[in-house]
N, CA, C and O atoms as a GROMACS GRO file, in nm:
protein
  276
    1MET      N    1  10.009  13.174   4.305
    1MET     CA    2   9.972  13.264   4.197
    1MET      C    3   9.834  13.225   4.145
    1MET      O    4   9.801  13.107   4.133
    2CYS      N    5   9.756  13.325   4.117
    2CYS     CA    6   9.620  13.301   4.073
    2CYS      C    7   9.614  13.292   3.920
    2CYS      O    8   9.676  13.372   3.849
    3GLU      N    9   9.540  13.195   3.873
    3GLU     CA   10   9.526  13.178   3.729
    3GLU      C   11   9.387  13.216   3.679
    3GLU      O   12   9.370  13.248   3.561
    4THR      N   13   9.286  13.213   3.766
    4THR     CA   14   9.150  13.238   3.724
    4THR      C   15   9.086  13.346   3.811
    4THR      O   16   9.074  13.330   3.932
    5PHE      N   17   9.045  13.455   3.747
    5PHE     CA   18   8.978  13.564   3.817
    5PHE      C   19   8.833  13.571   3.773
    5PHE      O   20   8.799  13.540   3.658
    6VAL      N   21   8.748  13.614   3.865
    6VAL     CA   22   8.607  13.634   3.836
    6VAL      C   23   8.574  13.779   3.867
    6VAL      O   24   8.606  13.828   3.975
    7ASP      N   25   8.511  13.849   3.773
    7ASP     CA   26   8.463  13.985   3.799
    7ASP      C   27   8.335  13.976   3.879
    7ASP      O   28   8.241  13.907   3.840
    8THR      N   29   8.331  14.046   3.991
    8THR     CA   30   8.214  14.040   4.079
    8THR      C   31   8.211  14.167   4.163
    8THR      O   32   8.294  14.256   4.145
    9THR      N   33   8.116  14.174   4.255
    9THR     CA   34   8.116  14.282   4.354
    9THR      C   35   8.132  14.218   4.491
    9THR      O   36   8.086  14.106   4.516
   10VAL      N   37   8.197  14.292   4.581
   10VAL     CA   38   8.224  14.242   4.716
   10VAL      C   39   8.186  14.348   4.817
   10VAL      O   40   8.159  14.463   4.782
   11THR      N   41   8.184  14.309   4.942
   11THR     CA   42   8.167  14.402   5.053
   11THR      C   43   8.305  14.429   5.111
   11THR      O   44   8.373  14.337   5.156
   12TYR      N   45   8.345  14.555   5.110
   12TYR     CA   46   8.477  14.597   5.158
   12TYR      C   47   8.461  14.649   5.300
   12TYR      O   48   8.378  14.737   5.325
   13THR      N   49   8.539  14.597   5.393
   13THR     CA   50   8.534  14.644   5.531
   13THR      C   51   8.669  14.701   5.571
   13THR      O   52   8.774  14.658   5.524
   14LEU      N   53   8.663  14.800   5.659
   14LEU     CA   54   8.784  14.868   5.702
   14LEU      C   55   8.766  14.914   5.845
   14LEU      O   56   8.660  14.963   5.882
   15GLN      N   57   8.870  14.897   5.926
   15GLN     CA   58   8.870  14.952   6.062
   15GLN      C   59   8.967  15.069   6.063
   15GLN      O   60   9.083  15.055   6.026
   16LEU      N   61   8.918  15.184   6.107
   16LEU     CA   62   8.999  15.306   6.107
   16LEU      C   63   8.965  15.387   6.231
   16LEU      O   64   8.848  15.419   6.254
   17ASP      N   65   9.064  15.419   6.310
   17ASP     CA   66   9.045  15.498   6.432
   17ASP      C   67   8.937  15.440   6.524
   17ASP      O   68   8.857  15.514   6.580
   18GLY      N   69   8.937  15.308   6.538
   18GLY     CA   70   8.844  15.243   6.628
   18GLY      C   71   8.703  15.227   6.575
   18GLY      O   72   8.615  15.180   6.647
   19LYS      N   73   8.680  15.266   6.451
   19LYS     CA   74   8.547  15.252   6.390
   19LYS      C   75   8.556  15.157   6.271
   19LYS      O   76   8.658  15.150   6.203
   20PHE      N   77   8.446  15.084   6.248
   20PHE     CA   78   8.438  14.996   6.133
   20PHE      C   79   8.356  15.062   6.024
   20PHE      O   80   8.254  15.127   6.052
   21TYR      N   81   8.400  15.046   5.901
   21TYR     CA   82   8.330  15.099   5.786
   21TYR      C   83   8.302  14.983   5.690
   21TYR      O   84   8.386  14.895   5.671
   22VAL      N   85   8.185  14.986   5.630
   22VAL     CA   86   8.144  14.882   5.537
   22VAL      C   87   8.100  14.950   5.408
   22VAL      O   88   8.014  15.038   5.409
   23ILE      N   89   8.159  14.908   5.297
   23ILE     CA   90   8.121  14.961   5.166
   23ILE      C   91   8.073  14.842   5.084
   23ILE      O   92   8.150  14.749   5.056
   24GLU      N   93   7.947  14.845   5.045
   24GLU     CA   94   7.888  14.733   4.972
   24GLU      C   95   7.898  14.754   4.821
   24GLU      O   96   7.912  14.866   4.772
   25ASN      N   97   7.890  14.643   4.749
   25ASN     CA   98   7.885  14.642   4.602
   25ASN      C   99   8.007  14.706   4.537
   25ASN      O  100   7.994  14.783   4.441
   26VAL      N  101   8.125  14.674   4.588
   26VAL     CA  102   8.250  14.726   4.534
   26VAL      C  103   8.296  14.633   4.421
   26VAL      O  104   8.311  14.513   4.442
   27PRO      N  105   8.320  14.688   4.301
   27PRO     CA  106   8.368  14.603   4.191
   27PRO      C  107   8.506  14.546   4.223
   27PRO      O  108   8.594  14.617   4.273
   28SER      N  109   8.523  14.419   4.194
   28SER     CA  110   8.647  14.351   4.228
   28SER      C  111   8.671  14.234   4.134
   28SER      O  112   8.579  14.182   4.071
   29GLN      N  113   8.796  14.195   4.125
   29GLN     CA  114   8.831  14.068   4.062
   29GLN      C  115   8.870  13.976   4.177
   29GLN      O  116   8.954  14.011   4.260
   30VAL      N  117   8.810  13.857   4.181
   30VAL     CA  118   8.835  13.763   4.289
   30VAL      C  119   8.898  13.638   4.231
   30VAL      O  120   8.850  13.582   4.133
   31CYS      N  121   9.008  13.594   4.293
   31CYS     CA  122   9.078  13.473   4.252
   31CYS      C  123   8.992  13.352   4.290
   31CYS      O  124   8.954  13.336   4.406
   32LYS      N  125   8.964  13.268   4.192
   32LYS     CA  126   8.882  13.149   4.219
   32LYS      C  127   8.954  13.049   4.309
   32LYS      O  128   8.889  12.976   4.384
   33GLU      N  129   9.087  13.045   4.304
   33GLU     CA  130   9.162  12.949   4.383
   33GLU      C  131   9.179  12.993   4.529
   33GLU      O  132   9.166  12.912   4.620
   34THR      N  133   9.207  13.122   4.550
   34THR     CA  134   9.241  13.169   4.685
   34THR      C  135   9.135  13.258   4.749
   34THR      O  136   9.135  13.275   4.871
   35GLY      N  137   9.046  13.315   4.669
   35GLY     CA  138   8.947  13.408   4.721
   35GLY      C  139   9.001  13.549   4.740
   35GLY      O  140   8.928  13.637   4.786
   36GLU      N  141   9.128  13.571   4.706
   36GLU     CA  142   9.187  13.703   4.722
   36GLU      C  143   9.119  13.803   4.629
   36GLU      O  144   9.088  13.772   4.514
   37GLU      N  145   9.096  13.924   4.682
   37GLU     CA  146   9.027  14.028   4.607
   37GLU      C  147   9.127  14.128   4.552
   37GLU      O  148   9.221  14.168   4.621
   38PHE      N  149   9.106  14.169   4.426
   38PHE     CA  150   9.191  14.268   4.362
   38PHE      C  151   9.102  14.382   4.313
   38PHE      O  152   8.995  14.360   4.256
   39PHE      N  153   9.148  14.506   4.336
   39PHE     CA  154   9.072  14.625   4.301
   39PHE      C  155   9.150  14.709   4.201
   39PHE      O  156   9.273  14.721   4.210
   40SER      N  157   9.078  14.768   4.105
   40SER     CA  158   9.142  14.857   4.008
   40SER      C  159   9.184  14.985   4.079
   40SER      O  160   9.131  15.018   4.185
   41PRO      N  161   9.279  15.058   4.020
   41PRO     CA  162   9.319  15.186   4.080
   41PRO      C  163   9.200  15.283   4.095
   41PRO      O  164   9.193  15.357   4.193
   42GLU      N  165   9.109  15.282   3.998
   42GLU     CA  166   8.992  15.370   4.006
   42GLU      C  167   8.902  15.332   4.124
   42GLU      O  168   8.848  15.419   4.192
   43THR      N  169   8.887  15.202   4.148
   43THR     CA  170   8.805  15.156   4.260
   43THR      C  171   8.869  15.197   4.392
   43THR      O  172   8.799  15.242   4.483
   44VAL      N  173   9.000  15.182   4.403
   44VAL     CA  174   9.070  15.222   4.526
   44VAL      C  175   9.053  15.372   4.549
   44VAL      O  176   9.032  15.415   4.662
   45GLU      N  177   9.062  15.450   4.444
   45GLU     CA  178   9.044  15.594   4.455
   45GLU      C  179   8.902  15.628   4.503
   45GLU      O  180   8.885  15.716   4.587
   46ASN      N  181   8.803  15.558   4.451
   46ASN     CA  182   8.666  15.582   4.494
   46ASN      C  183   8.644  15.541   4.639
   46ASN      O  184   8.572  15.609   4.712
   47ILE      N  185   8.706  15.432   4.682
   47ILE     CA  186   8.697  15.390   4.824
   47ILE      C  187   8.757  15.499   4.912
   47ILE      O  188   8.701  15.532   5.017
   48GLN      N  189   8.870  15.555   4.872
   48GLN     CA  190   8.934  15.661   4.949
   48GLN      C  191   8.845  15.785   4.957
   48GLN      O  192   8.840  15.852   5.061
   49LYS      N  193   8.776  15.817   4.849
   49LYS     CA  194   8.683  15.932   4.850
   49LYS      C  195   8.570  15.907   4.949
   49LYS      O  196   8.531  15.997   5.023
   50VAL      N  197   8.516  15.786   4.948
   50VAL     CA  198   8.410  15.752   5.042
   50VAL      C  199   8.460  15.769   5.185
   50VAL      O  200   8.389  15.824   5.270
   51MET      N  201   8.580  15.722   5.213
   51MET     CA  202   8.635  15.730   5.348
   51MET      C  203   8.663  15.875   5.390
   51MET      O  204   8.665  15.904   5.509
   52ARG      N  205   8.684  15.964   5.295
   52ARG     CA  206   8.706  16.106   5.326
   52ARG      C  207   8.574  16.180   5.343
   52ARG      O  208   8.573  16.301   5.364
   53GLY      N  209   8.462  16.107   5.334
   53GLY     CA  210   8.333  16.169   5.358
   53GLY      C  211   8.264  16.222   5.235
   53GLY      O  212   8.174  16.306   5.246
   54ALA      N  213   8.303  16.177   5.117
   54ALA     CA  214   8.243  16.226   4.993
   54ALA      C  215   8.099  16.177   4.974
   54ALA      O  216   8.025  16.233   4.894
   55LYS      N  217   8.061  16.074   5.048
   55LYS     CA  218   7.926  16.021   5.037
   55LYS      C  219   7.864  16.010   5.176
   55LYS      O  220   7.934  16.000   5.276
   56THR      N  221   7.732  16.011   5.178
   56THR     CA  222   7.657  15.990   5.301
   56THR      C  223   7.622  15.842   5.310
   56THR      O  224   7.581  15.783   5.210
   57PRO      N  225   7.638  15.780   5.428
   57PRO     CA  226   7.603  15.638   5.441
   57PRO      C  227   7.457  15.613   5.406
   57PRO      O  228   7.370  15.696   5.435
   58VAL      N  229   7.430  15.499   5.343
   58VAL     CA  230   7.293  15.463   5.310
   58VAL      C  231   7.219  15.410   5.431
   58VAL      O  232   7.096  15.416   5.437
   59ARG      N  233   7.293  15.359   5.528
   59ARG     CA  234   7.235  15.314   5.654
   59ARG      C  235   7.349  15.293   5.755
   59ARG      O  236   7.466  15.292   5.717
   60LYS      N  237   7.314  15.278   5.880
   60LYS     CA  238   7.412  15.247   5.985
   60LYS      C  239   7.372  15.117   6.050
   60LYS      O  240   7.253  15.083   6.054
   61MET      N  241   7.471  15.043   6.100
   61MET     CA  242   7.442  14.916   6.164
   61MET      C  243   7.515  14.906   6.297
   61MET      O  244   7.620  14.968   6.317
   62GLU      N  245   7.458  14.828   6.386
   62GLU     CA  246   7.520  14.804   6.516
   62GLU      C  247   7.602  14.675   6.503
   62GLU      O  248   7.557  14.577   6.443
   63THR      N  249   7.723  14.674   6.560
   63THR     CA  250   7.811  14.558   6.548
   63THR      C  251   7.850  14.508   6.686
   63THR      O  252   7.911  14.582   6.764
   64PRO      N  253   7.816  14.383   6.718
   64PRO     CA  254   7.862  14.328   6.846
   64PRO      C  255   8.013  14.303   6.842
   64PRO      O  256   8.069  14.268   6.738
   65VAL      N  257   8.078  14.320   6.955
   65VAL     CA  258   8.223  14.299   6.966
   65VAL      C  259   8.249  14.195   7.073
   65VAL      O  260   8.199  14.208   7.185
   66PHE      N  261   8.326  14.093   7.040
   66PHE     CA  262   8.363  13.987   7.132
   66PHE      C  263   8.513  13.984   7.150
   66PHE      O  264   8.587  14.021   7.059
   67GLU      N  265   8.558  13.942   7.267
   67GLU     CA  266   8.701  13.925   7.291
   67GLU      C  267   8.732  13.776   7.287
   67GLU      O  268   8.662  13.696   7.349
   68TYR      N  269   8.836  13.740   7.215
   68TYR     CA  270   8.878  13.601   7.203
   68TYR      C  271   8.968  13.568   7.321
   68TYR      O  272   9.087  13.598   7.319
   69ALA      N  273   8.912  13.507   7.423
   69ALA     CA  274   8.993  13.474   7.540
   69ALA      C  275   8.934  13.353   7.611
   69ALA      O  276   8.987  13.309   7.713
   0.00000   0.00000   0.00000
């Protein structure tokens, strides 16, 4: 159980249908002990809007993929 949270912004990443998405500067509460990130319901709703195409990406990046073998 976390006792100490810090309000900060994080980079949220998601893999969906074989594509990776990166959302920067997402408001979050982060547990100082575990590093676990917690998002408000409003933040989750905004992330879902972004994923539905409500915003245009600010930039695109190329991501190398490695296989662990």
